[in-house]
C-alpha positions in Angstrom: -71.1 -29.9 -18.4 -70.3 -28.2 -21.8 -67.8 -25.5 -22.3 -70.6 -23.0 -22.8 -72.3 -23.9 -19.5 -68.9 -23.6 -17.6 -68.5 -20.3 -19.2 -71.9 -19.1 -18.3 -71.4 -20.4 -14.5 -68.2 -18.5 -14.3 -69.7 -15.3 -15.7 -72.5 -15.7 -13.2 -70.0 -16.0 -10.3 -68.1 -13.0 -11.4 -71.3 -10.9 -11.6 -72.3 -12.0 -8.2 -68.9 -11.2 -6.6 -67.3 -8.4 -8.8 -64.9 -7.4 -6.0 -63.0 -10.6 -6.4 -61.5 -9.5 -9.6 -59.6 -6.9 -7.8 -57.5 -9.2 -5.7 -53.9 -8.9 -6.6 -52.3 -11.7 -8.4 -49.2 -11.8 -6.2 -48.5 -15.0 -4.3 -50.2 -15.3 -0.9 -46.8 -15.0 0.8 -46.3 -11.4 -0.7 -50.0 -10.4 0.0 -51.3 -9.0 3.2 -54.7 -7.9 4.5 -55.5 -4.8 6.5 -58.8 -4.6 8.4 -59.5 -1.0 9.1 -59.4 2.0 7.0 -58.6 4.6 9.6 -55.4 6.6 10.0 -53.4 3.8 11.4 -54.7 1.2 8.9 -54.0 3.5 5.9 -50.6 4.4 7.1 -49.8 0.9 7.6 -51.0 -0.1 4.2 -48.9 2.6 2.6 -45.8 1.4 4.3 -46.5 -2.2 3.2 -47.0 -1.0 -0.4 -43.7 0.7 -0.4 -42.1 -2.5 0.9 -43.4 -4.4 -2.1 -46.4 -6.2 -0.6 -49.7 -6.4 -2.3 -52.2 -4.8 0.1 -55.9 -5.7 0.4 -58.1 -3.7 2.7 -61.1 -5.2 4.4 -64.0 -2.8 4.9 -67.6 -2.9 5.8 -68.3 -0.4 3.1 -65.7 -1.1 0.4 -67.3 1.1 -2.2 -67.2 4.2 -0.1 -63.5 3.9 1.0 -61.7 6.7 -0.8 -58.8 7.5 1.6 -56.7 4.5 0.8 -53.2 4.6 -0.5 -52.9 4.3 -4.3 -52.3 0.8 -5.4 -54.2 -0.9 -2.7 -57.4 -3.0 -3.2 -60.5 -2.8 -1.1 -62.9 -5.7 -0.5 -65.6 -6.8 1.9 -64.4 -8.5 5.1 -65.1 -12.0 4.0 -63.5 -11.6 0.6 -60.4 -9.8 2.0 -60.0 -12.6 4.7 -59.7 -15.1 1.9 -57.1 -13.1 0.0 -54.1 -13.3 2.3 -52.7 -15.5 5.2 -51.5 -12.4 7.2 -54.2 -10.1 8.4 -53.6 -6.9 10.4 -56.5 -5.9 12.7 -56.4 -2.1 12.8 -59.7 -1.6 14.6 -60.7 -0.9 18.2 -61.7 -3.7 20.5 -65.3 -2.7 20.7 -65.7 -3.5 17.0 -64.3 -6.9 17.0 -67.7 -8.5 16.7 -67.6 -8.5 13.0 -64.9 -11.1 13.1 -67.1 -13.8 14.7 -69.1 -14.6 11.5 -65.7 -14.9 9.7 -64.4 -17.6 12.0 -64.2 -20.1 9.1 -62.4 -17.7 6.7 -60.0 -16.8 9.4 -59.1 -20.4 10.5 -55.3 -21.0 10.3 -54.7 -17.2 9.4 -52.3 -15.0 11.3 -54.1 -12.1 12.9 -52.0 -9.2 14.1 -53.7 -7.1 16.9 -52.8 -3.4 16.7 -55.3 -2.1 19.1 -54.7 0.0 22.3 -56.9 1.1 25.2 -57.6 4.5 26.6 -56.4 3.7 30.1 -54.8 0.8 32.0 -56.9 -2.2 33.1 -59.8 -1.0 30.9 -60.8 -4.6 30.3 -60.5 -7.8 32.3 -58.2 -9.3 29.7 -55.8 -8.1 27.1 -57.4 -7.1 23.7 -55.2 -9.7 21.9 -56.4 -12.4 24.3 -60.1 -11.4 23.8 -59.4 -11.5 20.0 -58.1 -15.1 20.3 -61.2 -16.1 22.2 -63.4 -14.7 19.5 -61.5 -16.5 16.7 -60.0 -19.6 18.3 -58.9 -21.1 14.9 -56.6 -18.3 14.2 -53.2 -17.5 15.3 -53.2 -14.3 17.1 -50.0 -12.1 17.5 -49.8 -8.8 19.4 -47.6 -6.3 17.7 -47.2 -2.9 16.0 -49.4 -1.2 18.7 -46.4 1.0 19.9 -46.2 2.6 16.5 -48.3 5.8 15.6 -49.8 6.5 12.2 -47.3 9.4 11.9 -44.3 7.3 12.6 -45.4 4.7 10.0 -45.8 7.5 7.3 -42.3 8.8 8.2 -40.7 5.8 6.5 -37.6 3.9 7.4 -35.6 7.1 8.4 -37.9 7.5 11.5 -36.2 6.8 14.8 -39.1 4.8 16.2 -38.1 1.5 14.6 -38.6 -1.1 17.5 -41.8 -3.1 17.7 -42.8 -5.5 20.3 -44.6 -8.7 19.5 -45.9 -11.7 21.4 -48.1 -14.7 20.7 -48.5 -18.5 21.2 -47.4 -19.6 17.8 -43.7 -19.4 17.0 -44.3 -19.8 13.4 -46.9 -17.0 13.3 -44.5 -14.7 15.1 -41.7 -15.4 12.6 -44.1 -14.4 9.8 -44.8 -11.0 11.7 -41.1 -10.6 12.3 -40.2 -11.1 8.7 -42.8 -8.3 7.7 -41.5 -6.0 10.3 -37.9 -6.6 9.1 -38.9 -5.8 5.6 -40.5 -2.5 6.6 -37.3 -1.5 8.2 -38.4 -2.1 11.8 -36.7 -4.1 14.6 -39.0 -6.6 16.1 -38.5 -8.0 19.5 -40.3 -11.1 20.7 -41.6 -10.7 24.2 -42.9 -14.2 24.7 -46.4 -15.7 24.8 -49.8 -13.9 24.4 -50.1 -13.4 28.2 -47.7 -10.5 27.8 -50.2 -8.7 25.5 -51.4 -6.5 28.5 -48.0 -5.3 29.1 -47.4 -4.3 25.5 -50.9 -2.6 25.4 -49.8 -0.6 28.4 -46.6 0.8 26.7 -48.3 3.5 24.8 -50.2 4.7 28.0 -46.9 5.4 29.8 -45.8 8.9 30.2 -42.1 9.2 30.6 -41.8 6.3 33.2 -38.0 6.7 33.6 -38.4 10.4 34.3 -40.4 9.8 37.6 -37.4 9.5 40.0 -35.3 12.3 38.4 -38.4 14.6 38.6 -38.9 13.8 42.2 -35.1 14.6 43.0 -35.4 17.8 41.0 -38.5 19.0 42.7 -37.2 18.0 46.1 -33.8 19.9 45.5 -35.7 22.9 44.1 -38.0 23.2 47.0 -35.1 22.7 49.6 -33.0 25.4 47.9 -35.9 27.8 47.4 -36.7 27.9 51.1 -33.0 28.0 51.9 -32.4 31.0 49.8 -35.7 32.6 50.9 -34.3 32.6 54.4 -30.9 33.8 53.6 -32.0 36.7 51.4 -35.6 37.8 51.8 -36.2 36.9 55.4 -32.7 38.0 56.5 -33.1 41.5 54.9 -36.5 41.9 56.5 -35.3 40.8 60.0 -32.0 42.6 60.1 -32.7 45.7 58.0 -36.5 46.0 57.7 -36.1 45.8 53.9 -39.0 44.2 52.0 -37.4 42.6 49.0 -40.1 39.8 48.6 -40.4 41.0 45.0 -37.1 39.1 44.2 -38.8 35.8 44.9 -40.3 35.5 41.4 -37.1 36.3 39.5 -34.0 36.5 41.5 -34.5 33.5 43.8 -35.7 31.3 40.8 -32.6 32.4 38.7 -30.5 31.1 41.6 -32.5 27.9 42.3 -32.6 26.6 38.6 -28.8 26.8 37.9 -28.0 25.2 41.4 -30.3 22.3 40.8 -29.2 21.8 37.2 -25.6 21.6 38.3 -26.3 19.2 41.0 -28.5 17.0 38.8 -25.8 16.9 36.1 -23.2 15.9 38.8 -25.6 13.1 40.0 -25.7 11.8 36.4 -21.9 11.1 36.5 -21.5 10.2 40.1 -22.6 6.5 39.8 -20.1 5.9 37.0 -17.2 7.4 39.1 -18.3 5.4 42.2 -18.5 2.2 40.0 -15.0 2.7 38.6 -13.7 3.2 42.3 -15.5 0.0 43.3 -14.0 -1.9 40.5 -10.5 -0.8 41.4 -11.1 -1.6 45.0 -12.4 -5.1 44.2 -10.1 -5.7 41.3 -12.8 -7.2 39.2 -15.6 -6.5 37.1 -27.2 32.9 37.3 -28.2 35.7 39.6 -30.6 38.6 38.3 -29.5 40.9 41.2 -26.0 41.2 39.7 -27.0 43.5 36.9 -28.9 45.6 39.4 -26.0 46.2 41.7 -23.7 47.0 38.6 -26.2 49.5 37.3 -26.6 51.0 40.8 -22.9 51.5 41.2 -22.5 52.9 37.7 -25.2 55.5 38.5 -23.6 56.4 41.9 -20.4 57.1 40.0 -22.1 59.4 37.5 -24.0 61.3 40.2 -20.7 61.9 42.2 -18.8 62.8 39.1 -16.3 60.1 39.9 -14.4 57.7 37.7 -12.7 54.4 38.2 -9.5 53.1 36.7 -9.9 50.2 34.2 -9.0 46.9 36.0 -7.8 44.1 33.6 -8.1 41.6 36.3 -11.8 42.3 36.7 -12.3 42.4 33.1 -10.7 38.9 32.8 -13.0 37.6 35.5 -16.2 39.0 34.0 -15.5 37.9 30.4 -14.4 34.4 31.6 -17.5 34.2 33.8 -19.7 35.0 30.9 -18.0 32.8 28.3 -17.9 29.8 30.5 -21.6 30.3 31.3 -22.6 30.5 27.6 -20.4 27.4 26.6 -21.6 25.4 29.5 -25.3 26.4 28.7 -24.8 25.4 25.0 -23.4 22.1 25.8 -26.2 21.5 28.5 -28.8 22.1 25.8 -27.0 19.5 23.5 -27.0 17.0 26.2 -30.8 17.4 26.8 -31.5 17.1 23.0 -29.5 14.0 22.7 -31.2 12.4 25.7 -34.6 12.4 23.8 -35.4 8.9 22.7 -36.2 10.1 19.2 -32.7 11.6 18.9 -30.7 9.0 20.9 -32.2 6.3 18.7 -30.8 7.8 15.5 -27.1 7.9 17.0 -24.6 5.3 16.9 -23.4 3.9 20.2 -20.0 5.8 19.8 -21.8 9.0 19.1 -24.1 8.7 22.0 -21.3 7.7 24.3 -19.1 10.6 23.0 -21.8 13.3 23.7 -23.1 11.8 26.9 -19.6 11.0 28.3 -17.0 13.2 26.9 -19.1 16.4 26.3 -21.1 15.6 29.5 -18.0 15.8 31.7 -16.9 18.9 29.8 -20.2 20.5 30.6 -19.8 19.7 34.1 -16.4 21.1 34.2 -17.5 24.4 32.4 -20.6 24.9 34.6 -18.5 24.2 37.8 -15.8 26.7 36.7 -18.6 29.3 35.8 -19.9 28.9 39.4 -16.4 29.2 40.9 -15.9 32.4 39.0 -19.1 33.7 40.2 -18.1 33.3 43.8 -14.6 34.6 43.0 -13.5 36.6 46.2 -16.7 36.2 47.9 -15.7 32.9 49.4 -13.5 34.6 52.1 -15.9 37.6 52.7 -17.5 37.4 56.1 -20.5 39.2 54.8 -21.3 36.3 52.4 -22.2 34.1 55.3 -25.6 35.5 56.4 -26.6 34.0 59.7 -23.4 31.9 59.4 -24.9 30.0 56.4 -23.0 29.6 53.1 -24.7 30.9 50.0 -26.5 28.4 47.6 -23.9 28.4 44.8 -21.3 27.4 47.4 -23.3 24.4 48.5 -24.0 23.3 45.0 -20.2 23.3 44.2 -19.5 20.4 46.7 -20.9 17.6 44.6 -19.6 18.5 41.1 -16.2 19.3 42.8 -16.0 15.9 44.2 -17.1 14.1 40.9 -14.7 16.1 38.9 -11.8 15.4 41.4 -12.5 11.8 41.4 -12.8 11.7 37.4 -9.5 13.4 37.3 -7.9 10.7 39.2 -9.6 8.0 37.3 -8.4 9.3 33.9 -4.8 9.2 34.8 -3.1 6.7 32.4 -2.2 4.1 35.1 -5.7 4.0 36.7 -7.4 4.2 33.4 -5.5 1.3 32.0 -6.3 -0.8 35.0 -10.0 0.0 34.9 -10.1 -0.9 31.1 -8.5 -4.3 31.8 -11.0 -4.9 34.6 -14.0 -4.2 32.3 -12.5 -6.5 29.7 -12.6 -9.4 32.3 -9.3 -9.2 34.0 -9.2 -10.0 37.7 -6.6 -9.1 40.2 -4.8 -12.1 41.7 -6.4 -14.5 39.1 -2.9 -15.7 37.9 -1.8 -16.5 41.4 -5.0 -18.4 42.2 -5.0 -20.4 39.0 -1.6 -20.4 37.1 -3.2 -22.3 34.3 -5.3 -19.3 33.4 -2.2 -17.3 32.6 -1.0 -20.0 30.0 -1.6 -19.3 26.3 -4.4 -21.4 24.7 -2.3 -21.9 21.5 1.1 -23.4 22.0 
């Protein structure tokens, strides 16, 4: 074949497949392919381009794809499959059929399945397992499905950095982990492809760790609501004939919410206190009606043309009650914000521990003191105990008072020093049981 003939053949091939000219000249290890030009595919392609990869999009209509990030190439599915060793499948399961004719081009390639379902158990097998059955010659890896298009566009500063992957080939998973690391993400290998269904269920979960706390909160709220309903509304109707049922919507709710909040906060720190005590033992590892009564008292004084002497004790009580309530509420909001995954993931362990432990106990102390000041001299008043039952705020003080008292005992220097040693591995009586353990390792 002459040089002119070879030149004509080359020119003919280029004219038959003009899109091949747009394949980037980067080595295959620095080039990736994305099947799918939707929001997720475009966001992933943009993130890959920012990390220095050459990105080739595979589309059924490459000439009409105008939403792709600048710097990416777009080809037909067959040409795009030949351009890179790593291919991200950012399409839904019902559109996987186009991959069957590409079985030869995809043989030996690493396919990353990003798909999710609309509900659990929507299909008899996981999407990644179904993809593997369609293209048996490829190495399928499930991953990146827990990330949204918005989080990918947010860049490395986004708090959602952890991705889960699974697959049969260790080498294929290492390739995906390397790309995730370069994107600023933290990849966690969950094992074989049989775990894919579990990974696909992750985005469908709605606050799974909140279920038990919500049940406890709802149960406590219902219990205290009916308890206070009997003590205030029903008691007033039975004994005095007064219908104060209008207070159910505001006054009772304004008592139930703080009571349940204080008890729930105490329950957060009760396990830690009990664990410390167990380790020591083993030796090894606002009311709305308040303003109404104040206003009524003031109006009665004006009508009777009477005055009262200024009482500094009452003033200290009122101001302390309000200031502790404001500080406690502010710290309560801070605890709630730092408990959100998107915020807690951005904090270091020391910062998270300081907020949740140190400021958490301070919040519990301020809110408990606020409640004690609310009770003030009512604790010894017989009229407080309607039908011989204590008021709701008095009941809610039991648990936080116990937690704070135990915590106070545990932070004393001698006890705290012992707990720290136990948590570092020291055991009481270990030296007597095995004297060799007390000998230094280096002479």
